[in-house]
C-alpha positions as CSV (number, residue, x, y, z in Angstrom):
1,M,-0.1,0.3,-0.2
2,T,1.6,3.1,-1.0
3,P,0.3,6.8,-1.2
4,D,-0.2,7.8,-4.8
5,L,2.1,11.3,-5.1
6,T,0.3,12.4,-8.3
7,S,-2.4,13.5,-6.1
8,T,-1.3,16.8,-6.6
9,T,-0.2,18.9,-9.5
10,A,3.1,17.7,-11.3
11,A,4.8,20.9,-10.2
12,T,4.4,20.3,-6.1
13,P,7.8,19.0,-4.7
14,R,8.1,16.1,-3.7
15,R,10.4,13.1,-2.0
16,A,10.5,9.7,-1.0
17,W,12.8,7.9,1.0
18,V,12.6,4.3,1.4
19,E,14.6,2.0,3.8
20,H,14.2,-1.6,5.2
21,H,13.4,-2.0,8.8
22,M,11.4,-4.4,10.7
23,G,12.0,-7.4,7.8
24,M,9.8,-4.8,5.5
25,P,10.2,-1.6,3.1
26,W,9.4,1.4,5.0
27,S,8.9,4.6,2.9
28,I,8.5,8.2,3.9
29,H,6.8,10.6,0.9
30,V,6.8,14.5,1.6
31,R,4.9,16.6,-0.5
32,G,5.3,20.3,-0.8
33,E,7.7,23.4,-0.4
34,A,9.4,21.3,2.4
35,A,10.0,18.4,0.6
36,H,13.8,19.4,-0.2
37,D,14.2,20.9,3.3
38,E,17.5,20.1,4.9
39,L,15.4,20.1,8.3
40,T,12.9,17.6,6.7
41,A,15.8,15.3,5.4
42,R,17.4,15.3,9.2
43,L,13.8,14.6,10.6
44,V,13.3,11.4,8.3
45,A,16.8,10.5,8.9
46,Q,15.5,10.7,13.1
47,A,12.3,8.8,12.2
48,F,14.3,5.9,10.5
49,A,16.7,5.6,13.5
50,E,13.6,5.5,15.8
51,V,12.1,2.7,13.9
52,D,15.5,0.9,13.9
53,R,16.0,1.5,18.1
54,L,12.3,-0.1,18.6
55,D,12.9,-2.8,16.4
56,A,16.0,-3.5,18.5
57,L,13.9,-3.6,21.5
58,L,11.1,-5.4,20.5
59,S,11.4,-7.9,18.2
60,P,10.7,-11.6,19.1
61,F,13.2,-12.5,16.1
62,R,16.3,-10.6,17.5
63,A,18.2,-12.9,20.9
64,D,19.2,-9.6,22.3
65,S,16.0,-7.8,22.4
66,E,14.1,-6.8,25.8
67,L,11.1,-8.6,24.3
68,S,13.1,-11.7,23.8
69,R,14.8,-11.5,27.3
70,V,11.2,-11.4,28.9
71,R,10.2,-14.2,26.8
72,R,12.7,-16.2,28.1
73,G,12.0,-15.2,31.8
74,E,15.9,-13.4,31.8
75,L,14.0,-10.0,32.5
76,E,10.5,-9.2,34.2
77,L,8.2,-6.9,32.7
78,P,7.9,-4.4,35.4
79,D,12.1,-4.0,34.7
80,A,11.8,-3.5,31.0
81,G,12.1,-0.3,29.5
82,P,9.2,2.2,29.1
83,E,8.8,1.2,25.4
84,L,8.0,-2.6,26.0
85,R,6.1,-1.9,29.2
86,E,3.8,0.7,27.0
87,V,3.2,-2.0,24.5
88,E,2.2,-4.4,26.5
89,R,-0.4,-2.3,28.0
90,L,-1.5,-1.3,24.4
91,C,-1.9,-4.8,24.0
92,R,-4.1,-5.5,26.8
93,T,-6.0,-2.2,25.9
94,A,-6.3,-4.3,22.3
95,L,-7.9,-7.5,23.9
96,A,-10.1,-5.4,25.6
97,R,-11.4,-3.5,22.8
98,T,-11.4,-6.0,20.3
99,L,-13.5,-8.7,22.7
100,G,-10.6,-11.1,22.5
101,W,-10.0,-11.2,18.8
102,F,-6.4,-9.3,18.9
103,D,-4.4,-11.5,21.4
104,A,-1.0,-11.1,21.8
105,W,-0.5,-14.3,24.3
106,R,-2.4,-16.9,22.3
107,W,-0.7,-18.0,19.0
108,R,3.2,-18.4,19.8
109,D,4.9,-18.9,22.7
110,G,4.7,-16.3,25.4
111,F,3.9,-12.7,24.7
112,D,4.3,-11.3,21.1
113,P,3.2,-8.2,20.1
114,T,4.2,-8.2,16.5
115,G,0.6,-6.9,15.5
116,L,0.3,-4.3,17.4
117,V,4.3,-2.9,17.3
118,K,4.5,-1.8,13.5
119,G,1.1,0.3,13.5
120,W,2.5,1.8,17.0
121,A,6.2,2.0,15.4
122,V,4.3,4.0,12.5
123,A,2.9,6.6,14.7
124,R,6.0,7.1,16.2
125,A,7.8,8.0,13.1
126,A,4.8,10.2,12.1
127,R,5.1,12.1,15.3
128,I,8.8,12.8,15.0
129,L,7.9,14.2,11.3
130,E,4.9,16.7,12.7
131,P,7.4,19.8,12.4
132,V,7.7,19.1,8.5
133,A,5.8,22.1,7.1
134,S,4.3,20.3,4.1
135,D,2.4,16.9,3.6
136,V,3.7,13.6,5.1
137,A,2.6,10.1,4.6
138,V,4.7,7.2,6.3
139,D,4.0,3.7,5.1
140,A,5.3,0.2,6.5
141,G,4.1,-2.9,4.8
142,G,0.3,-2.0,4.8
143,D,0.3,0.2,7.7
144,L,-0.1,4.0,6.4
145,S,-0.4,7.3,8.5
146,A,-0.7,10.6,6.5
147,R,-1.0,14.1,7.1
148,C,-1.8,17.0,5.2
149,V,-1.4,20.6,5.7
150,D,-4.1,22.1,3.7
151,P,-7.5,20.3,4.9
152,G,-8.6,20.1,1.1
153,S,-5.7,18.0,0.1
154,T,-5.4,14.1,0.2
155,W,-3.6,11.5,-0.5
156,L,-4.7,8.5,-2.5
157,V,-4.0,5.2,-1.4
158,G,-4.4,1.9,-3.2
159,V,-5.7,-1.0,-1.8
160,E,-3.9,-4.4,-3.7
161,D,-6.7,-7.1,-4.6
162,P,-5.2,-9.9,-2.5
163,A,-6.2,-12.3,-5.7
164,D,-3.9,-10.6,-7.7
165,R,-1.5,-8.1,-6.3
166,T,-0.8,-6.2,-9.4
167,R,-4.1,-4.9,-9.6
168,L,-5.8,-2.5,-7.1
169,L,-9.4,-3.4,-5.2
170,A,-9.7,0.1,-4.2
171,T,-8.4,3.7,-4.2
172,I,-8.9,5.5,-0.6
173,P,-8.5,9.2,-0.5
174,V,-7.1,10.1,3.0
175,G,-6.2,13.6,4.4
176,T,-5.0,13.1,7.7
177,G,-5.7,9.9,9.0
178,A,-4.7,6.4,9.0
179,V,-5.2,3.2,6.6
180,A,-4.0,-0.3,7.7
181,T,-4.5,-3.7,5.7
182,S,-4.0,-6.7,7.0
183,G,-4.4,-10.4,5.6
184,T,-2.8,-13.4,3.8
185,A,-1.8,-12.0,0.7
186,A,1.8,-10.8,1.2
187,R,2.4,-13.1,4.4
188,G,0.5,-16.0,4.1
189,S,-1.6,-17.5,7.3
190,H,0.3,-15.7,9.7
191,I,-2.7,-14.3,11.8
192,A,-4.3,-16.9,14.1
193,D,-7.8,-17.3,15.6
194,P,-7.0,-17.1,19.0
195,R,-10.0,-19.1,20.4
196,A,-9.4,-22.1,17.9
197,G,-6.0,-21.9,18.4
198,R,-5.3,-22.5,14.5
199,A,-4.5,-20.0,11.4
200,A,-7.9,-17.6,10.7
201,T,-10.0,-18.3,7.9
202,G,-12.8,-16.6,6.3
203,V,-11.7,-13.2,5.7
204,R,-8.7,-12.9,3.1
205,Q,-7.7,-9.5,3.7
206,A,-9.1,-6.6,5.8
207,T,-8.2,-2.7,5.3
208,V,-9.7,-0.2,7.7
209,V,-9.4,3.6,7.9
210,G,-9.5,5.7,10.5
211,P,-7.9,8.6,12.5
212,S,-5.3,6.4,14.5
213,I,-2.9,3.8,12.6
214,L,-2.5,1.9,15.8
215,W,-6.1,1.4,16.3
216,A,-6.6,0.8,12.4
217,D,-3.9,-1.9,12.2
218,V,-5.2,-3.5,15.4
219,F,-8.5,-3.3,14.3
220,A,-7.7,-4.7,11.0
221,T,-5.7,-7.9,12.3
222,A,-9.0,-8.6,14.5
223,A,-11.5,-8.9,11.8
224,V,-8.9,-11.4,9.8
225,A,-8.9,-13.2,13.0
226,Q,-12.7,-13.2,13.6
227,G,-13.4,-14.4,10.4
228,V,-16.6,-13.7,8.4
229,A,-18.3,-12.9,11.8
230,A,-16.1,-10.2,11.4
231,V,-18.8,-8.3,8.7
232,D,-21.2,-7.7,11.3
233,R,-18.7,-6.7,13.9
234,V,-17.1,-3.7,12.0
235,H,-20.2,-2.0,12.2
236,D,-19.4,-1.3,15.6
237,L,-16.3,0.4,15.1
238,H,-17.4,4.0,14.9
239,G,-15.5,6.6,13.3
240,T,-14.0,3.8,10.5
241,S,-14.6,2.7,7.1
242,G,-13.2,-0.1,5.1
243,V,-13.4,-3.0,3.3
244,L,-13.1,-6.9,3.9
245,V,-12.2,-9.4,1.3
246,L,-13.6,-12.6,2.1
247,D,-12.2,-16.2,1.3
248,D,-14.7,-16.7,-1.4
249,G,-13.6,-13.0,-3.1
250,S,-16.7,-11.5,-2.0
251,T,-16.1,-8.0,-0.6
252,H,-17.9,-5.9,2.3
253,A,-17.6,-2.5,2.6
254,W,-18.6,-0.1,5.4
255,S,-18.5,3.4,6.7
256,N,-19.4,4.4,10.2
257,P,-19.9,8.0,11.8
258,V,-17.8,8.7,14.9
């Protein structure tokens, strides 16, 4: 999922930076007069450095991370750094807000907040970029946080068709807000049904649009975990819109007022 930089005139200054973090490409897009400023470049470097720092602390795939030490029993959670303690608290909130469908304790051995960390890290990177006086979008593997200086401007966000990733299922205009997509098309069956203890089925892809990238990501993951019952559940997600792609190829779109 990438913001379409053609959503303004061709004369609008723009720049994109791409780096590899957390096992996936991350991109930062700046559109407007600040695109080529020295301050913008410094803040982009700081944002990527923060993502790398968070990955070093919170990756379950790095033996020396704080998370891995907690999972092995070498470090008690209350003694961990503020980042891991915040993520654990957010995972408990996510468990409650999704009625148990987002569960960081059920799929792999021990606490695994991977399904929340990416959206949380995108939000932190976007916060570092707030001083940039132009439109900014941060994208990481299907999670996108966008900001527009002009309330009338938008980013055009393309959502891939999970049946054919060379095609777009939809193009979503986003001003200041977030779009998160979870599913099986890119990474296979990596999302669990926490109640059945097996890979989730029924929803092939869920895209959620909302004000917060962290919660859009959580709700998209929970929708895939819940399966076809998510068709009814998404109508309770006030202030969001989105689309589900079911295993049979059918789609279900929704738009809920705040």
